[in-house]
Backbone as CSV, one residue per row, in Angstrom:
resi,resn,N_x,N_y,N_z,CA_x,CA_y,CA_z,C_x,C_y,C_z
1,UNK,-17.266,-65.155,-33.081,-17.686,-64.860,-34.453,-17.821,-66.145,-35.238
2,UNK,-18.824,-66.278,-36.124,-19.057,-67.543,-36.817,-18.397,-67.520,-38.157
3,UNK,-18.164,-68.742,-38.647,-17.585,-68.953,-39.981,-18.496,-68.436,-41.064
4,UNK,-17.858,-68.115,-42.201,-18.594,-67.662,-43.373,-18.473,-68.684,-44.509
5,UNK,-19.541,-68.935,-45.180,-19.535,-69.852,-46.302,-20.003,-69.099,-47.509
6,UNK,-19.344,-69.323,-48.625,-19.648,-68.604,-49.882,-19.661,-69.623,-51.040
7,UNK,-20.507,-69.370,-52.028,-20.437,-70.004,-53.312,-20.238,-68.883,-54.318
8,UNK,-19.193,-68.994,-55.153,-18.966,-68.024,-56.192,-19.095,-68.730,-57.524
9,UNK,-20.044,-68.309,-58.319,-20.309,-68.884,-59.624,-19.774,-67.915,-60.675
10,UNK,-18.898,-68.421,-61.543,-18.263,-67.623,-62.552,-18.425,-68.294,-63.915
11,UNK,-18.877,-67.570,-64.890,-19.080,-68.100,-66.203,-18.082,-67.488,-67.205
12,UNK,-17.321,-68.311,-67.884,-16.290,-67.872,-68.816,-16.935,-67.570,-70.201
13,UNK,-16.352,-66.595,-70.852,-16.695,-66.347,-72.257,-16.343,-67.547,-73.061
14,UNK,-17.081,-67.786,-74.124,-16.788,-68.902,-75.037,-15.317,-68.708,-75.539
15,UNK,-14.537,-69.774,-75.436,-13.131,-69.755,-75.850,-12.166,-69.367,-74.738
16,UNK,-12.703,-68.932,-73.589,-11.893,-68.450,-72.486,-11.828,-69.453,-71.328
17,UNK,-12.447,-70.587,-71.525,-12.571,-71.565,-70.413,-11.230,-72.034,-69.883
18,UNK,-10.279,-72.366,-70.760,-8.936,-72.815,-70.296,-8.203,-71.714,-69.543
19,UNK,-8.234,-70.572,-70.073,-7.554,-69.403,-69.460,-8.157,-69.119,-68.075
20,UNK,-9.479,-69.209,-68.006,-10.109,-68.947,-66.680,-9.744,-70.042,-65.694
21,UNK,-9.762,-71.270,-66.127,-9.422,-72.370,-65.248,-7.993,-72.172,-64.698
22,UNK,-7.085,-71.811,-65.547,-5.675,-71.585,-65.154,-5.592,-70.502,-64.055
23,UNK,-6.269,-69.369,-64.223,-6.240,-68.268,-63.249,-6.919,-68.672,-61.964
24,UNK,-8.041,-69.368,-62.088,-8.758,-69.772,-60.876,-7.926,-70.763,-60.081
25,UNK,-7.259,-71.699,-60.745,-6.420,-72.649,-60.040,-5.301,-71.939,-59.295
26,UNK,-4.701,-70.934,-59.947,-3.630,-70.147,-59.272,-4.172,-69.429,-58.084
27,UNK,-5.385,-68.880,-58.212,-6.042,-68.167,-57.065,-6.298,-69.126,-55.915
28,UNK,-6.804,-70.293,-56.240,-7.058,-71.303,-55.194,-5.751,-71.642,-54.445
29,UNK,-4.723,-71.878,-55.170,-3.425,-72.267,-54.591,-2.946,-71.137,-53.610
30,UNK,-3.016,-69.914,-54.059,-2.572,-68.782,-53.230,-3.468,-68.595,-52.008
31,UNK,-4.749,-68.794,-52.202,-5.736,-68.542,-51.090,-5.566,-69.547,-49.954
32,UNK,-5.165,-70.795,-50.298,-4.981,-71.837,-49.284,-3.982,-71.423,-48.210
33,UNK,-3.069,-70.513,-48.502,-2.062,-70.121,-47.485,-2.549,-68.944,-46.632
34,UNK,-3.712,-68.425,-46.911,-4.204,-67.311,-46.144,-4.671,-67.748,-44.721
35,UNK,-4.302,-66.938,-43.725,-4.855,-67.262,-42.339,-6.335,-67.095,-42.400
36,UNK,-7.061,-68.011,-41.848,-8.556,-67.905,-41.817,-9.260,-68.585,-42.955
37,UNK,-8.499,-69.084,-43.938,-9.140,-69.824,-45.040,-9.218,-71.299,-44.597
38,UNK,-10.459,-71.748,-44.488,-10.712,-73.138,-44.093,-10.978,-74.039,-45.261
39,UNK,-11.518,-73.457,-46.359,-11.818,-74.223,-47.576,-11.899,-73.236,-48.738
40,UNK,-11.297,-73.590,-49.812,-11.374,-72.786,-51.064,-11.193,-73.795,-52.143
41,UNK,-12.294,-74.285,-52.690,-12.254,-75.417,-53.645,-12.952,-75.058,-54.941
42,UNK,-12.237,-75.293,-56.056,-12.707,-74.982,-57.390,-13.400,-76.214,-58.000
43,UNK,-14.512,-75.970,-58.648,-15.310,-76.959,-59.294,-15.762,-76.459,-60.665
44,UNK,-16.066,-77.348,-61.580,-16.624,-77.014,-62.901,-17.975,-77.749,-63.035
45,UNK,-18.912,-77.049,-63.587,-20.249,-77.615,-63.857,-20.103,-78.785,-64.846
46,UNK,-20.643,-79.906,-64.462,-20.536,-81.108,-65.324,-21.296,-80.993,-66.634
47,UNK,-22.265,-80.054,-66.714,-23.062,-79.892,-67.907,-22.731,-78.664,-68.672
48,UNK,-21.837,-77.825,-68.166,-21.486,-76.582,-68.837,-20.022,-76.243,-68.525
49,UNK,-19.144,-76.520,-69.469,-17.675,-76.367,-69.248,-17.278,-74.917,-69.013
50,UNK,-18.157,-73.983,-69.310,-17.844,-72.603,-69.118,-18.199,-72.076,-67.689
51,UNK,-18.878,-72.924,-66.913,-19.361,-72.507,-65.583,-18.482,-73.098,-64.511
52,UNK,-17.901,-72.210,-63.664,-17.044,-72.611,-62.535,-17.732,-72.197,-61.278
53,UNK,-17.475,-73.013,-60.223,-18.037,-72.710,-58.908,-16.890,-72.858,-57.881
54,UNK,-16.706,-71.845,-57.046,-15.750,-71.880,-55.985,-16.553,-71.993,-54.688
55,UNK,-16.223,-73.037,-53.882,-16.805,-73.208,-52.559,-15.823,-72.674,-51.562
56,UNK,-16.252,-71.706,-50.776,-15.367,-71.017,-49.832,-15.870,-71.154,-48.397
57,UNK,-14.913,-71.265,-47.508,-15.254,-71.306,-46.089,-14.119,-70.543,-45.360
58,UNK,-14.512,-69.467,-44.676,-13.545,-68.644,-43.955,-13.905,-68.605,-42.467
59,UNK,-12.862,-68.453,-41.670,-12.990,-68.474,-40.217,-13.871,-67.313,-39.693
60,UNK,-13.793,-66.160,-40.400,-14.519,-64.956,-39.938,-14.718,-63.992,-41.089
61,UNK,-15.532,-62.977,-40.848,-15.742,-61.916,-41.832,-14.428,-61.183,-42.102
62,UNK,-13.644,-60.995,-41.056,-12.327,-60.335,-41.219,-11.409,-61.136,-42.148
63,UNK,-11.421,-62.441,-42.024,-10.597,-63.311,-42.875,-11.049,-63.224,-44.309
64,UNK,-12.391,-63.206,-44.546,-12.912,-63.073,-45.858,-12.609,-61.686,-46.492
65,UNK,-12.777,-60.661,-45.658,-12.436,-59.286,-46.119,-10.930,-59.207,-46.472
66,UNK,-10.093,-59.843,-45.666,-8.678,-59.842,-45.990,-8.386,-60.558,-47.293
67,UNK,-9.116,-61.628,-47.581,-9.001,-62.396,-48.794,-9.290,-61.457,-50.030
68,UNK,-10.410,-60.723,-49.933,-10.806,-59.855,-51.024,-9.831,-58.683,-51.289
69,UNK,-9.050,-58.361,-50.328,-8.053,-57.235,-50.425,-6.611,-57.731,-50.586
70,UNK,-6.419,-59.073,-50.634,-5.054,-59.577,-50.738,-4.486,-59.310,-52.115
71,UNK,-3.182,-59.245,-52.216,-2.532,-58.950,-53.538,-2.803,-60.029,-54.548
72,UNK,-2.800,-61.307,-54.101,-3.015,-62.384,-55.061,-4.441,-62.387,-55.568
73,UNK,-5.448,-62.057,-54.719,-6.840,-61.980,-55.177,-6.970,-60.863,-56.215
74,UNK,-6.476,-59.712,-55.922,-6.596,-58.555,-56.788,-5.859,-58.813,-58.114
75,UNK,-4.718,-59.501,-58.026,-3.945,-59.785,-59.286,-4.744,-60.769,-60.153
76,UNK,-5.115,-61.917,-59.555,-5.777,-62.923,-60.388,-7.165,-62.537,-60.806
77,UNK,-7.874,-61.754,-59.991,-9.211,-61.320,-60.445,-9.124,-60.313,-61.526
78,UNK,-8.062,-59.487,-61.588,-7.869,-58.571,-62.701,-7.611,-59.333,-63.982
79,UNK,-7.043,-60.525,-63.903,-6.812,-61.349,-65.090,-8.070,-62.165,-65.434
80,UNK,-8.877,-62.478,-64.469,-10.110,-63.255,-64.691,-11.222,-62.363,-65.237
81,UNK,-11.297,-61.127,-64.770,-12.415,-60.232,-65.149,-12.672,-60.150,-66.659
82,UNK,-11.644,-59.982,-67.493,-11.901,-59.861,-68.948,-12.397,-61.207,-69.557
83,UNK,-12.249,-62.291,-68.843,-12.638,-63.619,-69.338,-14.082,-63.971,-68.991
84,UNK,-14.687,-63.125,-68.138,-16.088,-63.428,-67.668,-17.140,-63.101,-68.733
85,UNK,-18.083,-63.985,-68.877,-19.218,-63.744,-69.745,-20.275,-62.881,-69.084
86,UNK,-20.291,-62.895,-67.735,-21.246,-62.094,-66.940,-20.645,-61.885,-65.567
87,UNK,-21.321,-61.007,-64.817,-20.857,-60.767,-63.422,-20.907,-62.046,-62.612
88,UNK,-19.885,-62.246,-61.752,-19.964,-63.454,-60.882,-21.206,-63.387,-59.948
89,UNK,-21.728,-64.527,-59.700,-22.816,-64.658,-58.721,-22.230,-65.162,-57.415
90,UNK,-22.381,-64.347,-56.358,-21.849,-64.677,-55.070,-23.037,-64.993,-54.133
91,UNK,-22.970,-66.177,-53.547,-24.030,-66.612,-52.634,-23.393,-66.806,-51.265
92,UNK,-23.873,-66.000,-50.302,-23.360,-66.116,-48.959,-24.264,-67.050,-48.162
93,UNK,-23.663,-68.011,-47.466,-24.429,-69.027,-46.774,-24.215,-68.968,-45.243
94,UNK,-25.256,-69.281,-44.508,-25.159,-69.405,-43.091,-25.538,-70.829,-42.707
95,UNK,-24.660,-71.471,-41.945,-24.951,-72.862,-41.522,-26.128,-72.887,-40.579
96,UNK,-26.982,-73.885,-40.698,-28.043,-74.118,-39.790,-27.705,-75.173,-38.780
97,UNK,-26.465,-75.675,-38.856,-25.946,-76.590,-37.874,-26.231,-78.085,-38.098
98,UNK,-26.921,-78.427,-39.176,-27.131,-79.813,-39.452,-25.927,-80.470,-40.115
99,UNK,-25.821,-81.726,-40.034,-24.723,-82.448,-40.666,-23.789,-82.972,-39.606
100,UNK,-22.920,-83.861,-40.008,-22.006,-84.501,-39.108,-20.741,-83.650,-38.956
101,UNK,-20.302,-83.448,-37.735,-19.065,-82.746,-37.474,-17.893,-83.417,-38.228
102,UNK,-17.061,-82.597,-38.832,-15.928,-83.140,-39.574,-16.202,-83.356,-41.048
103,UNK,-17.430,-83.255,-41.460,-17.729,-83.341,-42.874,-17.496,-81.991,-43.493
104,UNK,-17.852,-81.788,-44.766,-17.525,-80.576,-45.508,-17.759,-79.337,-44.758
105,UNK,-18.934,-79.131,-44.157,-19.238,-77.863,-43.487,-19.496,-78.100,-41.983
106,UNK,-18.716,-79.036,-41.393,-18.773,-79.380,-39.980,-19.481,-78.522,-39.009
């Protein structure tokens, strides 16, 4: 089974940026301990402080599904949801195999 790559784009309501960052950081920390999590990295748009992007890489679909049903994901996402200005945009990616082994998406 092949690895899964995801980009999750989340936009905070005006005035909720700090609270969202706090919850997203807590989610990242908890997710790193999940079996099958290869990368879970939080970023903020350099031109829009309300826009966050999570880059995700999981060993398998089962590992990703387990992430979405984990207690910490459900807890933190329930706290993040009221802070969202819009629905998160989830982009699922499939590697085409280019790039150097050992780099971000090896």
